[in-house]
C-alpha positions in Angstrom: 94.4 91.4 101.1 91.5 90.5 103.5 90.3 93.4 105.7 88.2 92.2 108.6 87.8 94.6 111.6 85.7 93.1 114.5 84.0 94.5 117.5 85.1 91.9 120.0 83.3 93.6 123.0 79.9 93.4 121.2 79.4 89.7 121.7 80.3 90.0 125.3 78.1 93.0 126.1 75.1 92.1 123.9 73.0 89.2 122.8 72.5 89.2 119.0 68.9 88.7 117.8 69.3 89.3 114.1 72.2 90.4 111.8 72.3 92.5 108.6 75.0 93.5 106.1 74.9 97.2 105.2 76.9 99.3 102.8 78.6 102.4 104.1 78.7 105.8 102.4 82.4 106.8 102.5 84.7 109.4 101.0 87.8 108.5 99.0 90.4 108.8 101.8 88.1 106.9 104.2 88.0 103.7 102.0 91.8 103.9 101.4 92.4 104.1 105.1 90.0 101.1 105.7 91.8 99.1 103.1 95.0 99.7 105.1 93.2 98.3 108.1 93.2 101.6 110.1 89.7 101.6 111.5 87.9 100.8 114.7 84.3 100.1 115.5 84.8 99.3 119.3 82.7 102.4 120.5 80.5 102.7 117.5 76.7 102.4 117.5 73.8 103.0 115.1 70.8 105.2 115.2 67.9 106.4 113.0 67.6 110.0 111.8 64.7 110.9 109.4 64.3 107.3 108.4 67.9 106.7 107.6 70.4 104.6 109.5 73.7 106.2 110.6 76.7 104.9 112.4 78.3 107.2 115.1 81.7 107.1 116.8 83.3 104.8 114.2 87.0 105.8 114.0 88.8 105.7 110.6 92.3 107.0 110.9 93.4 109.8 108.5 94.9 108.6 105.2 98.7 109.2 105.2 98.6 110.7 101.7 95.3 112.5 102.1 96.7 116.1 102.3 94.1 118.9 102.8 91.3 116.7 101.4 91.5 114.2 104.3 88.4 113.2 106.1 87.2 113.8 109.7 88.1 110.8 111.8 84.9 110.3 113.8 82.2 111.8 111.6 78.8 110.2 111.3 78.5 107.9 108.3 75.3 106.7 106.5 74.5 103.0 106.3 72.9 101.7 103.2 70.2 99.1 103.5 67.0 98.5 101.5 63.7 100.1 102.7 62.3 96.8 103.8 65.2 96.2 106.2 65.2 99.8 107.4 61.5 99.6 108.3 62.0 96.3 110.0 64.9 97.6 112.1 63.0 100.8 113.0 60.0 98.8 114.2 62.2 96.5 116.3 64.1 99.5 117.9 60.9 100.8 119.4 60.8 97.7 121.6 62.3 98.1 125.0 66.0 97.3 125.4 66.9 96.7 121.7 69.7 98.6 119.9 71.7 98.3 116.7 75.5 97.8 117.0 78.2 97.2 114.3 79.9 93.9 114.8 82.2 93.7 111.8 83.7 96.0 109.1 85.0 94.3 106.0 85.8 94.9 102.3 84.0 92.5 100.0 85.4 90.9 96.9 84.2 93.8 94.8 86.3 96.2 96.9 83.4 97.9 98.7 83.3 98.5 102.4 80.5 96.7 104.2 79.4 96.6 107.8 77.7 93.7 109.6 75.3 95.2 112.1 73.2 93.3 114.7 69.9 94.0 116.3 71.0 93.3 119.9 69.7 93.2 123.5 72.1 94.1 126.4 73.2 91.3 128.6 72.8 91.3 132.3 75.8 90.7 134.6 74.8 87.0 135.2 74.6 86.5 131.4 78.1 87.8 131.0 79.3 85.4 133.7 77.6 82.6 131.9 79.4 83.6 128.6 82.8 83.6 130.4 82.0 80.2 131.9 81.1 78.7 128.5 84.2 80.2 126.9 86.4 78.7 129.6 84.7 75.3 129.3 85.2 75.4 125.5 88.9 76.2 125.9 89.4 73.4 128.4 87.7 70.9 126.0 90.0 72.0 123.2 93.1 71.4 125.4 91.8 67.9 126.4 91.3 67.0 122.7 94.9 68.0 121.8 96.3 65.4 124.3 
């Protein structure tokens, strides 16, 4: 059972500078729901609060058998990185135009939920057009190779 939830809009909207893999602090019903693949990171973003990194607007659907102990679907969740990585990210964020966005949510071989986050810079309209052009050219080349 391989859980791999991606933020497909992220690579179109942002140019990735550096990526990190972070753990997530979750409750019991949240991890069960993620293992069922019922999560979305499309609108999620990361921010710093008192030296800690948090992810906001990440949607994890309620667990079907969670009864009254179920979790809040869009609560803020703490990301777990080591201090060196946190300091590095905090320093980079102060630069103009940089942000931290989640790109992938997955469950590793030990059964822990991990999030791949990226230090990113927003793309301009012409950069997005260039990305579309490159994707179309790549698709055309694949079609030509098949024949």
